[in-house]
C-alpha positions as CSV (number, residue, x, y, z in Angstrom):
1,M,0.0,0.0,0.0
2,L,2.6,2.5,1.1
3,D,6.4,2.4,0.5
4,V,8.6,5.4,1.5
5,R,12.3,5.3,0.6
6,D,15.1,7.7,1.6
7,L,12.6,10.6,1.9
8,R,14.2,14.0,2.4
9,K,12.9,17.5,2.9
10,F,14.6,20.8,3.4
11,Y,13.2,24.2,4.3
12,P,15.1,27.5,3.6
13,G,17.0,29.1,6.4
14,E,19.2,32.2,6.8
15,A,22.4,30.1,6.6
16,G,21.1,27.8,3.9
17,P,18.7,24.8,3.6
18,V,17.6,23.3,6.9
19,P,17.0,19.5,6.8
20,V,13.7,18.4,8.3
21,L,13.6,14.8,7.0
22,R,17.0,13.1,6.6
23,G,16.2,9.9,4.7
24,I,13.1,8.2,6.0
25,D,12.2,4.6,5.1
26,L,8.8,3.1,6.1
27,S,6.2,0.8,4.6
28,L,2.6,0.1,5.5
29,G,0.4,-2.7,4.2
30,P,-3.4,-2.8,3.7
31,G,-5.2,-3.0,7.1
32,E,-2.1,-2.1,9.1
33,T,-2.0,0.7,11.6
34,L,1.1,2.7,12.4
35,A,1.8,5.4,15.0
36,L,4.4,8.1,14.3
37,T,5.7,9.7,17.4
38,G,8.4,12.3,18.2
39,E,9.1,15.7,19.7
40,S,7.7,18.8,18.2
41,G,9.9,19.7,15.2
42,S,11.0,16.1,14.6
43,G,9.3,16.1,11.1
44,K,6.2,14.1,11.9
45,S,3.6,16.4,10.3
46,T,6.0,17.1,7.4
47,L,6.2,13.4,6.6
48,L,2.4,13.0,6.8
49,H,1.9,16.0,4.4
50,L,4.4,14.5,1.9
51,I,2.8,11.1,2.0
52,G,-0.6,12.8,1.5
53,G,0.6,14.8,-1.5
54,L,0.1,18.1,0.3
55,D,3.8,19.0,-0.2
56,H,6.7,17.8,-2.4
57,P,9.9,16.1,-1.1
58,D,13.4,17.2,-2.0
59,G,14.6,13.6,-2.4
60,G,13.6,10.0,-2.1
61,S,10.4,8.3,-3.3
62,I,6.8,7.7,-2.1
63,E,4.9,4.9,-3.7
64,L,1.2,4.7,-2.8
65,D,-1.0,1.9,-4.1
66,G,1.4,1.4,-6.9
67,I,1.6,5.0,-7.9
68,D,4.8,7.1,-7.6
69,V,3.5,10.1,-5.7
70,T,6.7,12.1,-6.3
71,A,6.2,12.0,-10.1
72,L,2.8,13.6,-9.9
73,D,2.1,17.3,-10.5
74,D,-0.2,19.3,-8.3
75,A,-3.4,18.1,-10.1
76,G,-2.3,14.5,-10.0
77,R,-1.6,14.7,-6.3
78,A,-5.0,16.3,-5.7
79,A,-6.7,13.5,-7.7
80,L,-4.9,10.9,-5.7
81,R,-6.0,12.5,-2.4
82,R,-9.6,12.4,-3.7
83,R,-9.5,8.8,-4.7
84,T,-7.0,7.0,-2.4
85,V,-6.1,9.1,0.6
86,G,-8.2,10.4,3.5
87,V,-6.8,12.9,5.9
88,I,-8.1,13.6,9.5
89,F,-6.8,16.9,10.9
90,Q,-6.5,17.9,14.6
91,Q,-8.5,21.0,13.9
92,F,-11.4,19.0,12.3
93,N,-11.5,21.4,9.2
94,L,-15.2,21.0,8.8
95,I,-17.1,23.3,6.4
96,P,-19.1,25.7,8.7
97,S,-21.7,26.4,6.0
98,L,-22.6,22.7,5.6
99,D,-24.6,20.6,8.1
100,V,-23.4,17.3,9.4
101,A,-24.9,15.2,6.7
102,R,-23.4,17.3,3.9
103,N,-20.0,17.5,5.7
104,I,-19.8,13.7,5.9
105,A,-20.8,13.3,2.3
106,F,-18.5,16.1,1.0
107,Q,-15.3,14.2,0.3
108,A,-17.0,11.2,-1.2
109,K,-19.1,13.4,-3.6
110,L,-15.9,15.2,-4.6
111,A,-14.3,11.9,-5.4
112,G,-17.3,10.6,-7.3
113,Q,-17.6,7.8,-4.8
114,H,-20.7,8.8,-2.8
115,D,-22.7,5.9,-1.4
116,A,-25.8,7.1,0.4
117,D,-26.3,3.8,2.3
118,W,-22.7,3.7,3.5
119,T,-22.9,7.4,4.6
120,T,-26.0,6.7,6.6
121,E,-24.4,3.7,8.2
122,L,-21.3,5.7,9.1
123,A,-23.4,8.4,10.7
124,A,-25.2,5.9,12.8
125,R,-22.0,4.1,13.8
126,L,-20.5,7.4,14.8
127,G,-23.5,8.3,16.9
128,L,-24.4,11.2,14.6
129,S,-27.9,10.2,13.3
130,D,-29.6,12.7,15.6
131,H,-27.3,15.5,14.6
132,L,-27.4,15.4,10.8
133,H,-29.1,18.8,10.4
134,K,-26.9,20.6,12.8
135,Y,-23.9,22.7,11.8
136,P,-20.3,22.3,13.2
137,E,-20.7,25.3,15.6
138,Q,-23.6,23.4,17.3
139,L,-21.5,20.3,18.0
140,S,-19.1,19.4,20.8
141,G,-15.4,18.8,20.0
142,G,-15.9,15.0,20.2
143,Q,-18.9,15.2,17.8
144,Q,-16.9,17.4,15.4
145,Q,-14.1,14.9,15.3
146,R,-16.6,12.1,14.6
147,V,-17.9,14.1,11.7
148,A,-14.3,14.5,10.4
149,I,-13.7,10.7,10.7
150,G,-17.0,10.0,8.9
151,R,-16.2,12.5,6.1
152,T,-12.8,10.7,5.6
153,L,-14.1,7.2,5.6
154,A,-17.2,7.9,3.5
155,A,-15.0,8.0,0.4
156,R,-13.5,4.5,1.4
157,P,-9.9,5.6,1.1
158,R,-7.1,3.0,0.8
159,L,-4.9,5.0,3.2
160,V,-6.0,7.1,6.2
161,L,-3.6,9.8,7.5
162,A,-4.5,11.2,10.9
163,D,-2.6,14.2,12.4
164,E,-3.1,14.3,16.2
165,P,-6.7,13.0,15.7
166,T,-7.6,13.2,19.5
167,G,-5.3,16.2,20.3
168,N,-8.2,18.6,20.9
169,L,-10.3,16.1,23.0
170,D,-10.3,15.2,26.6
171,E,-8.9,11.8,27.5
172,E,-12.3,9.9,27.8
173,T,-13.7,11.4,24.6
174,G,-10.5,10.9,22.7
175,A,-10.4,7.2,23.7
176,A,-14.0,6.7,22.5
177,V,-13.4,8.5,19.2
178,L,-10.1,6.5,18.6
179,G,-11.9,3.2,19.3
180,L,-14.5,4.0,16.7
181,M,-11.9,5.1,14.2
182,L,-9.9,1.9,14.6
183,R,-12.9,-0.3,14.3
184,L,-14.1,1.5,11.1
185,V,-10.7,1.5,9.5
186,E,-10.3,-2.2,10.3
187,E,-13.7,-3.0,8.7
188,T,-12.9,-1.0,5.5
189,G,-9.4,-2.6,5.2
190,A,-7.7,0.8,5.0
191,A,-4.2,1.3,6.2
192,L,-3.8,3.9,9.0
193,L,-0.9,6.2,9.7
194,T,-1.3,8.5,12.6
195,V,0.9,11.2,14.1
196,T,0.5,11.6,17.8
197,H,2.2,12.8,21.0
198,S,0.0,10.4,23.0
199,D,1.6,7.2,24.3
200,R,-1.9,5.9,25.0
201,L,-3.0,6.3,21.4
202,A,0.3,5.0,20.0
203,A,0.0,1.8,22.1
204,R,-3.3,1.0,20.3
205,M,-1.6,0.9,16.9
206,G,-0.2,-2.2,15.4
207,R,3.3,-0.6,15.1
208,R,5.1,2.5,16.3
209,L,8.0,4.5,14.8
210,H,9.7,7.3,16.6
211,L,11.2,10.3,14.7
212,R,14.2,12.2,16.2
213,H,15.8,15.1,14.3
214,G,14.3,14.0,11.0
215,R,15.4,10.3,11.3
216,I,13.6,7.2,12.5
217,A,15.2,6.3,15.8
218,R,16.6,2.8,16.0
């Protein structure tokens, strides 16, 4: 599903390019779950954004579902995100002008993969059936994160990328939301890569990698 080799990324600095990722290798198969941990500034979110095609690396390769992501232009990466990759952000990133039902369906409709029955089932599984006509501002943080998870999984992505998916939630709500996400990902057969500072969350993943100064710690 995912094969990353010798991935490198630099950002401009006053004294020259500053290395953020210094040769990352990782792989992830269908149905596998992987936690990516590390201190702030270690390159976790940068790596996630590169894999999701939100940014372009300065070296190395990313192969996703048999496609060389690094060879794609902006339009190609956007198309790949619509069809193959789902991203769950810490800040939820819901569309405030759309109600819950339309937020959940948004990504799937954009990808031309909308399945009304699956969307309805997801809403029910996520405990959102009674909130479909509400708007994001009317929801709690936990409910908003459930909507974000539903929006991502409604399109049946092959790879789910989650950036601190419970970072804005209290411990009890975060544990409940994580449990739901893991069950739904398992049932759909998607691979899951999540960036987290939480040891509790990381312990529930199948594998764990730790980034330190742009490298995977051994």
